C-alpha positions in Angstrom: 88.7 96.3 137.9 90.4 95.4 134.6 94.0 96.8 134.2 95.3 97.4 130.7 99.0 97.9 130.2 100.3 99.5 127.0 103.9 100.0 125.9 103.8 103.8 125.7 101.7 106.7 127.2 100.5 107.7 123.7 99.2 104.2 122.9 97.6 104.0 126.4 95.8 107.2 125.6 94.3 105.8 122.4 93.2 102.6 124.1 91.7 104.5 127.0 89.8 106.8 124.7 88.1 103.8 123.0 87.3 102.1 126.4 85.9 105.3 128.0 88.7 105.5 130.6 89.0 109.3 130.5 89.7 110.2 134.1 93.4 111.1 134.6 95.2 109.6 137.5 98.8 109.6 138.5 100.4 107.1 136.0 97.1 105.8 134.5 93.7 106.6 133.1 90.5 105.3 134.6 86.8 104.8 133.8 84.1 102.4 132.7 85.6 99.6 134.8 89.1 100.0 133.3 92.5 101.3 134.5 94.8 101.9 131.6 98.5 102.3 132.4 101.8 102.1 130.5 105.5 101.3 130.4 108.2 103.4 128.6 109.4 100.5 126.5 111.7 98.4 128.6 111.1 98.9 132.4 112.9 95.7 133.3 116.1 94.0 132.1 118.1 90.9 132.9 120.2 91.2 136.0 123.8 92.1 135.6 126.7 89.8 136.7 127.3 91.5 140.0 123.6 91.1 140.9 124.2 87.3 141.0 127.6 87.4 142.8 129.9 90.1 144.1 132.8 88.1 142.7 131.4 88.8 139.2 131.6 92.6 139.5 135.4 92.9 138.8 136.5 91.9 135.3 138.7 88.8 135.8 139.5 86.0 133.4 139.3 83.5 136.3 135.5 84.2 136.6 134.7 83.3 133.0 132.4 81.9 131.8 129.7 83.5 134.0 126.5 81.5 133.6 124.0 82.0 136.4 122.1 78.8 137.4 118.9 80.7 137.0 118.4 84.1 135.3 116.5 86.9 137.0 115.2 90.3 136.0 115.4 93.7 137.7 113.9 97.1 137.3 116.1 99.5 135.2 117.7 102.1 137.5 115.7 105.2 136.6 113.6 107.4 139.0 110.8 107.9 136.4 110.7 104.2 135.7 110.6 103.3 139.4 107.8 105.7 140.0 105.7 104.3 137.1 106.5 100.8 138.1 105.2 101.5 141.6 101.8 102.6 140.1 101.7 99.5 137.8 102.5 97.2 140.7 99.7 98.6 142.9 97.2 98.4 140.0 98.1 94.8 139.1 98.0 93.5 142.6 94.4 94.8 143.0 93.2 93.8 139.5 90.6 91.3 138.7 92.0 90.9 135.2 95.0 92.2 133.2 95.0 92.9 129.5 98.4 92.9 127.9 98.2 95.7 125.3 101.9 95.7 124.4 103.2 95.9 120.9 102.1 92.8 119.1 105.5 91.2 118.6 108.2 89.2 120.3 109.8 92.2 122.0 106.5 93.6 123.1 105.5 90.3 124.6 108.8 90.1 126.5 108.6 93.8 127.8 105.1 93.4 129.3 105.6 89.9 130.7 108.7 91.0 132.6 106.8 93.9 134.1 103.9 91.6 135.1 106.4 89.1 136.6 108.2 91.8 138.5 104.9 93.2 139.8 103.8 89.8 141.1 100.6 89.8 139.1 98.4 86.8 140.1 95.1 87.5 138.3 94.1 86.1 134.8 95.8 87.8 131.8 94.4 88.3 128.3 96.2 89.6 125.2 95.2 92.4 122.9 96.6 91.6 119.5 96.1 94.3 116.8 97.9 95.5 113.7 96.9 99.2 113.7 95.8 101.8 116.3 92.7 103.0 114.6 89.6 103.1 116.8 88.0 100.4 114.6 91.0 98.1 115.1 91.2 98.6 118.9 87.4 97.9 119.2 87.7 94.8 117.1 90.7 93.7 119.2 88.9 94.0 122.5 86.0 92.0 121.1 88.4 89.2 120.3 90.9 89.2 123.2 93.1 86.2 123.2 94.3 84.0 126.2 97.8 84.7 127.4 98.7 81.0 126.9 98.4 81.6 123.1 101.6 83.6 123.3 103.7 81.4 125.6 106.0 80.3 122.8 106.5 83.8 121.6 107.6 84.8 125.1 109.9 81.8 125.4 111.6 82.7 122.1 112.0 86.3 123.2 113.4 85.1 126.6 115.8 82.7 124.9 117.0 85.5 122.6 117.6 87.9 125.6 119.4 85.2 127.7 121.4 84.1 124.7 122.6 87.6 123.9 123.5 88.1 127.6 125.5 84.8 127.9 127.4 85.4 124.7 127.7 89.2 124.8 128.9 89.6 128.4 131.3 86.6 128.4 132.8 87.3 125.0 133.2 91.0 125.7 135.0 90.5 129.0 137.1 87.7 127.6 138.4 89.6 124.5 138.8 92.9 126.4 140.9 91.3 129.2 142.8 89.0 126.9 143.7 91.5 124.1 142.8 95.1 124.9 145.4 95.7 127.6 143.0 98.0 129.4 142.9 100.4 126.5 139.3 100.0 125.6 136.3 97.7 125.9 136.1 95.2 122.9 132.3 94.9 122.6 131.2 91.6 121.1 127.6 90.6 120.3 125.7 87.7 118.8 124.5 89.7 115.8 126.7 92.8 116.1 130.0 91.0 115.5 129.0 89.0 112.3 127.5 92.3 110.9 130.8 94.1 111.6 132.7 91.2 110.1 130.7 91.5 106.8 131.6 95.1 106.5 135.3 94.5 107.3 135.5 91.5 104.9 133.9 93.6 102.1 136.5 96.3 102.7 139.3 93.8 102.6 138.0 92.6 99.2 138.0 96.2 98.0 141.5 96.9 99.4 143.0 93.8 97.8 141.2 94.0 94.5 143.5 94.1 91.5 141.8 95.6 88.4 142.3 93.6 85.2 141.4 94.7 81.6 139.2 92.8 79.3 137.9 93.5 75.7 134.5 93.1 74.1 133.9 93.1 70.3 131.0 95.3 69.4 129.7 96.9 66.3 127.3 99.8 65.4 124.7 99.1 62.7 121.9 101.6 62.0 122.9 103.6 65.2 122.3 100.5 67.4 125.2 98.8 69.2 125.5 95.0 68.9 127.7 92.8 71.0 129.6 89.8 69.7 128.5 86.5 71.2 132.2 85.5 71.5 132.1 87.0 75.0 134.9 88.8 76.7 138.6 88.6 75.7 141.2 88.6 78.4 143.8 89.0 75.6 143.6 92.1 73.4 145.3 90.3 70.5 142.6 87.7 70.4 140.0 90.4 70.2 141.9 92.3 67.5 142.0 89.1 65.4 138.2 88.9 65.3 138.0 92.7 64.8 140.1 92.5 61.7 137.9 89.6 60.4 134.7 91.6 60.6 136.2 95.0 59.5 135.2 95.9 55.9 132.4 93.3 55.7 128.7 93.8 55.6 126.5 93.2 58.6 123.5 91.0 58.0 120.4 90.7 60.3 119.7 87.0 60.7 116.8 87.0 63.1 114.3 89.4 64.8 112.2 88.0 67.7 109.7 89.9 69.7 108.5 88.5 73.0 105.6 90.0 75.0 105.7 89.7 78.8 104.2 91.1 82.0 105.6 92.5 85.2 103.5 92.2 88.3 103.3 95.2 90.7 106.1 95.4 93.3 105.6 93.6 96.6 104.1 95.4 99.6 106.6 96.5 102.2 107.9 94.6 105.1 110.2 96.6 107.5 113.5 95.7 105.8 112.3 96.4 102.3 110.9 99.8 103.5 114.3 100.6 105.2 116.1 99.6 102.0 113.9 101.8 99.8 114.1 104.8 102.1 117.9 104.5 102.2 118.2 104.2 98.4 115.6 107.0 97.7 116.1 109.5 100.5 119.3 108.4 102.3 117.5 107.7 105.6 119.3 105.4 107.9 117.6 102.1 109.0 117.0 103.7 112.5 115.5 106.9 111.0 113.1 104.9 108.9 112.1 102.7 111.8 111.3 105.8 113.9 109.4 107.4 111.1 107.2 104.4 110.3 106.7 103.8 114.1 105.5 107.4 114.3 103.1 106.8 111.4 101.8 103.7 113.2 101.2 105.6 116.4 99.4 108.3 114.4 97.1 105.5 113.2 98.0 106.2 109.5 99.9 102.9 108.8 99.7 99.4 110.2 102.2 97.7 112.6 105.7 98.2 111.2 108.0 95.6 112.8 107.0 92.9 110.3 108.9 90.5 108.1 106.2 89.6 105.5 105.2 91.3 102.3 101.8 89.6 102.2 98.3 90.3 103.5 95.9 87.8 105.0 92.5 87.2 103.3 90.5 89.0 106.0 92.1 92.3 104.8 90.6 92.0 101.3 87.1 93.2 102.1 88.6 96.3 103.9 90.7 97.4 100.8 88.0 99.6 99.1 87.6 101.6 102.3 91.3 102.0 102.8 91.7 103.2 99.1 88.9 105.6 99.6 90.6 107.1 102.6 93.8 107.9 100.8 93.3 111.6 100.2 95.7 113.2 97.7 95.9 110.0 95.7 92.5 110.2 93.9 94.1 110.4 90.5 95.1 106.8 91.1 92.4 105.4 93.3 89.4 106.8 91.4 89.8 104.2 88.6 89.6 101.4 91.2 86.4 102.7 92.9 83.3 100.6 92.4 85.2 97.8 90.7 85.9 94.3 91.8 89.6 94.5 92.9 92.0 91.7 91.9 93.0 89.3 94.7 96.4 88.1 93.7 98.3 85.3 95.5 101.3 87.6 95.3 99.4 90.0 97.7 97.0 87.8 99.7 98.4 84.6 101.1 97.4 83.4 104.6 100.3 80.9 104.6 102.8 83.7 104.4 101.3 85.7 107.3 101.9 84.7 110.9 101.5 87.4 113.5 101.2 90.4 111.3 100.7 91.3 107.6 102.7 93.7 105.4 102.9 97.4 106.1 99.9 99.2 104.5 97.9 102.4 105.0 94.9 102.3 107.4 92.9 104.8 105.3 92.9 107.3 108.1 93.6 111.0 107.1 97.3 111.7 106.9 97.3 115.0 108.8 100.0 116.8 110.7 102.9 114.8 109.2 106.5 116.0 109.1 108.1 116.3 105.6 110.1 113.0 106.3 106.9 111.2 107.5 105.2 112.3 104.3 107.9 110.7 102.2 107.7 107.4 104.0 103.9 107.4 103.9 104.0 108.2 100.2 106.1 105.1 99.5 103.7 102.9 101.5 100.6 104.4 99.9 101.8 104.1 96.3 103.0 100.6 96.9 99.6 99.6 98.3 97.6 101.2 95.4 99.9 99.6 92.8 99.0 96.2 94.2 95.5 96.5 92.7 96.6 97.9 89.3 97.0 95.8 86.2 100.4 94.2 85.4 102.8 96.3 83.3 102.9 94.9 79.7 106.3 94.9 78.1 107.7 93.8 74.7 111.3 92.5 74.4 112.9 92.5 71.0 116.0 90.5 70.3 117.9 91.1 67.1 120.7 88.7 65.9 123.1 89.5 63.2 126.3 88.2 61.5 129.5 89.7 60.1 132.2 87.5 58.6 130.5 84.5 60.3 130.7 86.1 63.7 127.4 86.4 65.6 126.2 89.6 67.2 123.2 90.4 69.4 121.2 93.3 70.8 118.1 93.5 73.0 115.6 96.3 73.4 112.6 96.7 75.6 109.5 98.9 75.5 106.5 99.3 77.7 103.3 98.6 75.8 100.9 99.3 78.7 102.4 100.8 81.8 99.8 99.4 84.2 101.0 99.9 87.8 104.0 101.9 86.7 101.9 105.1 86.2 101.7 105.3 90.0 105.5 105.7 90.3 106.2 108.0 87.3 105.9 111.6 88.7 103.7 113.9 86.6 102.4 111.2 84.4 98.6 111.2 83.9 96.5 108.1 83.7 95.2 109.0 80.3 98.3 107.6 78.5 98.2 104.1 80.0 97.8 102.6 76.6 100.6 104.6 75.0 103.9 102.9 74.0 106.7 104.3 76.0 110.4 104.1 76.2 111.3 101.7 79.1 113.6 104.3 80.6 110.5 106.1 81.8 110.4 103.7 84.8 109.1 104.0 88.4 111.7 104.7 91.0 111.4 101.6 93.1 113.3 98.5 93.8 111.0 96.3 91.8 112.5 97.5 88.6 115.6 95.8 87.3 118.3 98.5 86.9 119.7 96.7 83.9 116.5 97.4 82.1 117.2 101.1 82.1 120.2 100.6 79.7 117.9 99.1 77.1 116.2 101.3 74.6 113.4 101.1 72.0 115.0 99.6 68.9 114.2 100.7 65.3 112.4 98.2 63.1 114.8 95.5 61.8 114.0 92.9 59.2 115.7 89.5 58.8 117.9 89.4 55.8 118.7 93.1 55.6 122.4 94.0 55.4 124.7 97.0 55.2 127.8 98.6 56.4 128.7 98.7 60.1 131.4 100.1 62.4 133.0 97.4 64.5 135.3 98.3 67.4 137.0 96.7 70.4 135.8 98.1 73.7 138.3 98.0 76.6 136.9 97.7 80.1 138.5 97.1 83.5 137.1 94.9 86.2 135.8 96.8 89.1 136.0 96.0 92.9 133.0 95.2 94.9 131.1 98.2 96.2 131.2 99.2 99.9 128.0 98.4 101.8 125.3 101.0 102.1 122.7 100.6 104.9 120.3 99.4 102.2 122.7 96.6 101.0 123.8 95.8 104.5 120.2 95.3 105.6 119.7 92.9 102.7 122.9 91.0 103.6 121.7 90.7 107.2 118.3 89.4 105.9 120.0 86.7 104.0 122.9 85.9 106.3 125.4 87.5 103.9 124.3 85.8 100.7 123.8 88.1 97.7 120.3 87.4 96.5 118.2 89.5 94.0 115.3 87.1 93.5 112.5 88.0 95.9 111.2 84.5 96.3 114.6 83.1 97.1 115.2 86.0 99.5 111.9 85.0 101.3 113.3 81.4 101.7 116.5 82.7 103.3 114.7 85.1 105.7 114.4 82.5 108.4 118.2 82.2 108.5 118.8 86.0 108.4 120.7 87.6 111.3 118.8 89.7 113.7 115.1 90.5 113.5 113.6 93.2 111.3 112.9 95.3 114.4 116.5 95.0 115.8 118.7 95.4 112.7 118.6 99.2 112.8 119.7 99.2 116.4 122.6 96.8 115.6 123.8 99.2 112.9 123.5 102.2 115.2 125.5 100.3 117.9 128.3 99.8 115.4 128.3 103.6 114.8 128.3 104.4 118.5 131.1 102.1 119.3 133.2 103.6 116.5 133.5 100.3 114.6 132.0 101.7 111.4 131.7 105.1 109.8 129.6 106.5 106.9 130.7 108.6 104.0 127.6 109.8 102.0 125.8 106.5 101.8 128.7 104.1 101.9 129.8 102.2 105.1 133.4 101.7 106.0 135.0 99.9 109.0 137.1 102.1 111.3 140.6 101.0 112.3 139.1 99.9 115.6 136.5 97.8 113.8 139.2 96.2 111.6 141.4 95.4 114.6 138.5 93.9 116.6 137.6 91.5 113.7 141.3 90.6 113.2 141.6 89.8 116.9 138.7 87.4 116.9 139.9 84.0 115.7 136.8 82.2 116.7 134.8 81.9 113.4 131.7 81.1 115.5 131.6 84.7 116.6 132.1 86.2 113.2 130.0 83.9 110.9 126.8 85.4 109.6 125.8 81.9 108.4 126.1 80.3 111.9 124.3 83.3 113.5 121.6 82.8 110.9 121.2 79.2 112.1 120.7 80.4 115.6 118.1 82.9 114.4 116.3 80.0 112.7 116.3 78.0 116.0 114.7 81.1 117.7 112.0 81.1 115.1 111.5 77.4 115.6 111.1 78.0 119.4 108.4 80.5 118.5 106.7 77.9 116.3 107.0 75.2 119.0 109.3 72.9 117.0 112.4 73.5 119.1 113.0 73.8 122.8 114.3 77.0 124.3 116.3 75.0 126.9 118.1 73.1 124.0 119.0 76.4 122.3 120.4 77.9 125.6 122.3 74.7 126.4 124.0 74.8 123.0 124.9 78.5 123.4 126.3 77.9 126.9 128.4 75.0 125.7 129.7 77.1 122.8 130.6 80.0 125.2 132.5 77.6 127.4 134.4 76.3 124.4 135.2 79.8 123.2 136.6 80.8 126.7 138.9 77.7 126.7 140.1 78.3 123.1 140.8 82.0 123.7 142.7 81.4 127.0 144.8 78.8 125.3 145.8 81.1 122.4 149.4 82.3 122.2 
């Protein structure tokens, strides 16, 4: 008998339906030579300190650091879990072969391997590795089952992550609670949680200590268009007024008019983080809400595997694109023009070198029935972004006009859309018939691919070099503004780049391997900060609570607060997965660091 183990009952039901295992049993489905069972996410976890030694149960400084010579796992204390595990154990011990059908990612690999380890499975194991739960994808996956050994490094990286979080989290939490909390509360410290909190606290300190300062800009209005002096900003009002007096009462002369045509490629496909960012900006969804919604769409077979950190597709998806587009009901106004044509295959969309385990989040082409209103919103973002990837570039024209008054140079810039291309997909109510029309650039799609600065630019009237006339110069006073508080969208981006502020997508890709947390865990980290009353939310903005501020102030060890150092650990975990770094070396480093932290904190006055 072949035993298949999935991560959820709903996924097991889909797999069993494809395999013909339709007979219901207690805790599994059976038929056609298969027994399909399931976990409920994590059934097992790493043992707690008191499971290793009774001396480790009470919280005492003298027992720190607690580092077991060998880590073990145990079943989570839950009657439903225990009952299901008993079924799994019986099936596995009598199986001829096991097929691991867990979520195709690091966490899914860890969850299922721990269960198999705890159940004492001895038979050969194969791995089902699929990116969607459609019947076609499941059948194809079972035709190309992979040996368990192919995912050994993925498991080792997941295990190193779990043990690393245990060693740092448990020791640092007990250490700081005993040393500084005076039994008032638990000071929870985590490998990713604490640097994330520190970013929010530091941002708030910048805001609190910000002192606004005035500056002045020399501008002039000529033919109802505002020009800005190339002299830049004046910190001294008198200096600005000096130049204002020079240009007042003179004529303004246009010295140069330059038009530059350009193209904008469609926005990137979604990875999990960019989808969470977009949903937070557009709908105010939290990172956790977005993850649950896209996970639900995946389980309903409507979108592909969501816990991904790439915005690219592999080449083998290209032949499937026409069928996926055809299946997008409700989007015929946009997909009909693509039907029957050879679709473009851009390197910005299809790149095998940028895809490891999974590709970007895209629709499967299955009918999107019985969706909640919020699921529809998320699916709409994914569907439109996918369709746009096969539309022409947006053609734009940028006009720069230079002028002079009393020898002082002025400049203005305007943009216009010549051919909207992919933008028509994002402009609500706009028909495809006007794709050749010239439009004001302010008629832009509501998505993060559009530079917000662009919206300030307008279509300029026609200027000619050499023309001149009266103008109205003025000195504009502006005050410097403090940094903005984090939103979940900007915090996710900061976590992705280890705190560095990066707008350029390609540069952001390069920094991803040093990001803190994984795409699949960042939402949970933010939720943990809420639950522990370290941060609060007002509208979309995130603020540290007094408790959160005090915790960060208490921690003098920069190692625990630095997003950059945590990002380096994340990079090493990815290197373990790639086979270029040893899990044992990572854990040895972390253990040594925890020992150093204990010594340093105990010696603090």
